[in-house]
C-alpha positions, 0 to 999 in steps of 0.5 A, a space after each residue: 499500500 506504501 508503494 502505490 501511495 508513493 507512486 500516485 504521489 509522484 505521479 500527482 506532482 509531476 502532473 501539477 508541476 507541468 499544469 503549473 509550468 503551462 499556465 505559468 509560460 502562458 501567463 507570462 507569454 501573455 503579459 510580455 505581448 498581450 496583443 496577440 492574444 484574441 480576448 473574447 475569441 480565445 478558444 475553439 468556441 465553434 466546438 463547444 470550448 469556453 472563452 475568455 471574456 476580458 483580460 481579467 478573466 484570463 489572468 485570473 483564471 491563470 493565477 488560480 490554476 498556478 495557486 491551485 497546482 502549488 497547494 495541491 502539490 504541497 498537500 500531496 506531499 503532506 498526505 499519509 491517508 489513502 482517502 485524502 490523496 484520492 480527494 487530491 487526485 480527484 481535484 487535480 482530474 477536475 483541474 485537468 478537465 478545466 484546463 482542457 475545456 479551455 
């Protein structure tokens, strides 16, 4: 059981650092040259994707994803019970779903 928990912790932290890197790089690119991003038609709206209505919502969402990635990574390192780890895994799955929809 400890081996499964250790493997799942490594996988969760790896996924969270990937999401952290992607969101931070997107936010950095946006802040560096915001005129190349078309806010209002950012995602594939025709295919059911979401769109950002304003610059604030784009920055807020990416900042929220960065904070959530750091928090979930920290909680993963501190978790000692499988129930808490499964709850964290559920949050990671929801976070990936939100990231894919955008």
